[in-house]
C-alpha positions as CSV (number, residue, x, y, z in Angstrom):
1,M,-16.5,17.8,11.0
2,A,-13.3,17.9,13.0
3,L,-10.6,20.0,11.5
4,I,-7.5,17.7,11.2
5,S,-5.2,20.6,10.3
6,Q,-5.9,22.9,13.2
7,A,-2.9,23.8,15.5
8,G,-2.4,23.0,19.1
9,S,-3.7,20.4,21.5
10,N,-6.9,19.8,19.6
11,S,-4.9,18.6,16.6
12,D,-2.9,16.2,18.8
13,E,-6.1,15.0,20.4
14,L,-7.5,14.3,16.9
15,I,-4.5,12.3,15.9
16,H,-5.0,10.2,19.0
17,T,-8.6,9.7,17.9
18,I,-7.4,8.5,14.5
19,A,-4.9,6.1,16.2
20,D,-7.6,4.8,18.6
21,G,-10.0,4.2,15.8
22,Y,-7.4,2.3,13.8
23,K,-6.4,0.1,16.8
24,A,-10.1,-0.7,17.5
25,A,-10.9,-1.3,13.8
26,K,-13.8,1.2,14.2
27,P,-14.8,3.9,11.7
28,L,-13.6,7.4,12.6
29,P,-15.9,10.4,13.1
30,P,-16.2,12.7,10.0
31,L,-13.0,14.6,9.2
32,D,-12.8,17.9,7.4
33,P,-10.8,17.3,4.2
34,A,-9.3,20.8,4.2
35,I,-5.8,19.7,4.9
36,R,-2.6,20.4,2.8
37,M,-0.1,17.7,2.0
38,P,2.8,19.0,4.3
39,E,0.5,18.9,7.3
40,A,-0.9,15.5,6.2
41,L,2.6,14.1,6.2
42,R,3.2,15.4,9.7
43,V,-0.1,13.9,10.9
44,Q,0.9,10.6,9.3
45,A,4.2,10.6,11.0
46,K,2.6,11.2,14.4
47,L,0.0,8.5,13.7
48,V,2.7,6.0,12.8
49,D,4.6,6.7,16.0
50,L,1.4,6.0,18.0
51,L,1.0,2.7,16.2
52,K,4.6,1.5,16.6
53,P,4.2,0.1,20.1
54,R,1.6,-2.3,18.8
55,L,2.7,-2.9,15.2
56,G,6.5,-2.7,15.5
57,P,9.1,-0.7,13.5
58,V,9.0,0.6,10.0
59,V,9.7,-2.1,7.5
60,G,8.7,-0.4,4.3
61,Y,6.4,1.9,2.4
62,K,3.3,1.8,0.2
63,I,2.6,3.8,-2.9
64,G,-1.0,4.6,-3.6
65,L,-3.1,6.3,-6.3
66,I,-0.9,4.9,-9.1
67,T,-3.5,5.3,-11.9
68,K,-4.8,8.5,-13.5
69,E,-8.4,7.5,-12.5
70,A,-7.5,7.1,-8.8
71,Q,-5.6,10.4,-8.8
72,A,-8.5,12.2,-10.4
73,R,-10.9,10.9,-7.8
74,N,-8.6,12.2,-5.1
75,K,-7.9,15.5,-6.7
76,T,-4.2,15.1,-7.3
77,A,-1.7,14.5,-10.2
78,A,0.8,12.4,-8.2
79,P,0.8,9.2,-6.1
80,V,0.7,9.2,-2.3
81,R,2.8,7.3,0.2
82,G,2.2,5.5,3.4
83,V,4.3,3.6,6.0
84,L,4.3,-0.2,6.6
85,L,5.0,-1.5,10.0
86,K,6.4,-5.0,10.8
87,A,3.1,-6.5,12.1
88,M,1.2,-5.3,9.0
89,L,3.0,-7.9,6.8
90,F,2.0,-11.6,6.8
91,S,3.4,-14.7,5.2
92,D,1.8,-16.5,2.3
93,N,-1.4,-18.4,3.1
94,A,-2.2,-16.3,6.1
95,E,-5.7,-16.3,7.6
96,L,-7.2,-13.0,8.7
97,A,-10.7,-12.3,10.1
98,A,-13.0,-10.1,8.0
99,S,-13.2,-8.0,11.1
100,Y,-9.5,-7.4,11.2
101,G,-10.3,-3.8,9.9
102,A,-13.2,-1.5,10.1
103,Q,-13.9,-1.9,6.3
104,L,-11.4,-4.2,4.6
105,S,-10.9,-4.3,0.9
106,L,-8.5,-6.3,-1.2
107,E,-6.0,-4.9,-3.6
108,V,-4.3,-6.8,-6.4
109,D,-0.9,-5.4,-5.7
110,M,2.8,-5.9,-6.3
111,G,5.9,-5.4,-4.2
112,V,9.7,-5.2,-4.4
113,V,12.5,-5.5,-1.8
114,V,15.3,-3.0,-1.5
115,K,18.7,-4.6,-2.1
116,D,20.9,-1.8,-0.9
117,E,21.0,1.9,0.0
118,G,22.3,2.8,-3.5
119,V,18.6,3.0,-4.4
120,N,18.5,6.4,-2.8
121,D,20.7,7.8,-5.5
122,A,18.6,6.4,-8.4
123,T,16.4,8.7,-10.5
124,T,15.6,6.4,-13.4
125,L,14.2,2.9,-13.8
126,A,17.6,1.7,-15.2
127,E,19.4,3.1,-12.1
128,L,16.8,1.6,-9.7
129,I,17.0,-2.0,-10.9
130,P,20.5,-2.9,-9.6
131,H,19.4,-1.8,-6.1
132,L,16.2,-3.9,-5.9
133,S,16.5,-7.6,-5.0
134,D,13.1,-9.3,-5.6
135,L,9.7,-8.9,-7.2
136,V,7.0,-10.0,-4.7
137,C,3.5,-11.2,-5.5
138,F,1.6,-9.1,-2.9
139,I,-2.0,-8.9,-1.7
140,E,-2.8,-5.8,0.2
141,L,-5.8,-5.6,2.6
142,T,-6.6,-1.9,2.9
143,D,-8.9,-0.5,5.6
144,S,-11.2,2.4,4.8
145,F,-11.6,3.2,8.5
146,T,-12.8,6.8,7.8
147,A,-16.4,7.6,8.4
148,P,-19.0,6.4,5.8
149,R,-19.3,8.8,2.9
150,Q,-16.2,10.7,4.1
151,P,-15.1,13.1,1.4
152,M,-11.6,12.1,0.5
153,N,-8.6,13.6,-1.3
154,A,-4.9,12.8,-1.5
155,A,-3.9,14.8,1.5
156,L,-6.5,13.3,3.8
157,L,-5.7,9.8,2.5
158,T,-2.0,10.5,3.3
159,A,-2.9,11.7,6.8
160,V,-4.6,8.3,7.6
161,N,-1.6,6.5,6.3
162,V,-3.2,5.5,2.9
163,Y,-5.4,3.0,4.7
164,A,-2.5,0.6,5.4
165,R,-3.7,-2.4,7.4
166,A,-2.3,-5.7,6.2
167,G,-0.5,-7.4,3.3
168,I,0.4,-10.9,2.3
169,I,3.9,-11.6,1.1
170,G,3.6,-14.3,-1.6
171,Q,6.2,-15.8,-3.9
172,R,9.4,-13.9,-4.6
173,R,11.6,-13.8,-7.7
174,P,15.0,-12.2,-8.3
175,L,14.4,-8.9,-10.1
176,T,16.2,-9.2,-13.5
177,R,16.0,-6.8,-16.4
178,A,14.0,-9.4,-18.3
179,L,11.5,-9.6,-15.5
180,V,11.2,-5.8,-15.3
181,D,10.6,-5.7,-19.1
182,A,7.8,-8.3,-18.9
183,I,5.8,-6.5,-16.2
184,P,3.8,-4.2,-18.5
185,R,2.7,-7.2,-20.5
186,M,1.8,-9.5,-17.6
187,R,-1.7,-10.7,-16.7
188,I,-3.0,-10.4,-13.1
189,L,-5.8,-12.7,-11.9
190,L,-7.7,-13.0,-8.7
191,L,-9.0,-16.5,-8.2
192,D,-11.2,-18.3,-5.6
193,D,-10.6,-21.8,-4.2
194,A,-12.5,-23.3,-7.2
195,R,-10.2,-21.3,-9.5
196,R,-13.1,-19.1,-10.6
197,V,-11.8,-15.7,-11.8
198,L,-12.9,-13.0,-9.4
199,F,-11.0,-10.2,-11.2
200,D,-8.8,-10.1,-14.3
201,V,-6.3,-7.6,-15.6
202,P,-5.6,-9.2,-19.0
203,R,-2.6,-6.9,-19.6
204,L,-1.1,-4.5,-17.0
205,D,-0.1,-1.9,-19.6
206,M,1.9,0.1,-17.0
207,Q,5.3,0.0,-15.3
208,P,4.7,0.4,-11.5
209,L,8.4,0.3,-10.8
210,T,8.8,3.8,-12.2
211,N,7.0,5.2,-9.1
212,I,9.9,4.1,-6.9
213,A,11.9,7.0,-8.2
214,W,9.1,9.3,-7.0
215,L,9.1,7.6,-3.6
216,V,12.9,7.8,-3.3
217,A,12.8,11.6,-3.8
218,E,9.9,12.0,-1.3
219,L,11.7,10.0,1.4
220,K,15.0,11.8,0.9
221,K,13.2,15.1,1.4
222,A,11.7,13.7,4.6
223,G,15.0,12.6,5.9
224,T,13.9,8.9,5.9
225,P,15.8,7.2,3.0
226,L,15.2,3.6,2.0
227,K,17.3,0.9,3.7
228,E,18.4,-2.5,2.8
229,G,15.6,-5.0,3.2
230,D,12.8,-2.4,3.0
231,F,9.6,-3.6,1.4
232,I,7.8,-1.4,-1.1
233,S,4.2,-1.9,-2.0
234,L,3.8,-0.6,-5.6
235,G,0.0,-0.1,-5.5
236,S,-2.9,-1.5,-7.4
237,P,-3.7,-1.0,-11.1
238,A,-7.3,-2.0,-10.4
239,P,-10.3,-1.0,-8.2
240,M,-10.4,-2.4,-4.7
241,Q,-12.1,-5.8,-4.5
242,P,-14.6,-6.8,-1.8
243,V,-13.4,-9.0,1.2
244,V,-15.8,-12.0,1.7
245,A,-15.7,-13.9,5.0
246,G,-15.1,-17.6,4.5
247,R,-13.3,-17.2,1.1
248,R,-9.7,-18.1,0.2
249,V,-8.4,-16.1,-2.7
250,T,-5.2,-16.3,-4.7
251,L,-3.5,-13.5,-6.6
252,R,-1.7,-14.9,-9.7
253,Y,0.7,-13.2,-12.0
254,E,1.1,-14.7,-15.5
255,G,3.4,-14.0,-18.4
256,L,6.6,-13.4,-16.4
257,P,9.9,-15.2,-17.0
258,G,10.2,-18.2,-14.7
259,G,6.4,-18.9,-14.7
260,P,3.5,-17.8,-12.7
261,M,3.8,-16.2,-9.2
262,T,1.1,-16.4,-6.5
263,A,0.0,-15.1,-3.1
264,T,-2.9,-16.5,-1.1
265,V,-5.0,-15.3,1.8
266,K,-7.9,-16.9,3.7
267,I,-10.6,-14.5,5.1
268,R,-12.4,-16.1,8.0
């Protein structure tokens, strides 16, 4: 295994190897998971810089490992964060090839848009809400482009930018207090073109918006505070779902004020 945390030119060479594997949508060679979070964040930053010429500027962030089960599998007690670049985000009803990544999976996700930079002073959910403009129905397509059977942990996942590859921006709705209060009770469905249920979260039973306060604190420490218009992917409450070529799928939120919200992607 290559040691991702080693110092010097070998480390830089390995970061280029990760970037090249990402660009080519090919699995990486095995990586030694012995890396600590501070170094993982430095690797991520260098990786993102190498991807910017192809994928554009930073337009937001993703929060991963939002459930206790996912955190336990990755040997952590906290979420992780990744960076979203402009060309990673697609409009509703986008079509993407199954080969768009090395190993694509679909996440039933959720997003919000930052209204103003006052969000960087918020520490509670009540303080956050006035500084967020919209709730977004969001499908994320993650790419597990590490080697098959790669031992993973939170730091290594962070180093490879939390598998960020693509996301579908679906319907948006102004974020009101009533909408926020309804989120833990909402139902999340993943449907195919025949409206068959592929996956069902009957009741969310969590409030993913609370993790934004964690993200705010992390980004302030890094000197990269949130900006007006930034998009935040709040993570998935459910296991990753398989991507099937030739299938169109719709993510549907039910039980929210204003009626259902949807996002659709076609995998070709």
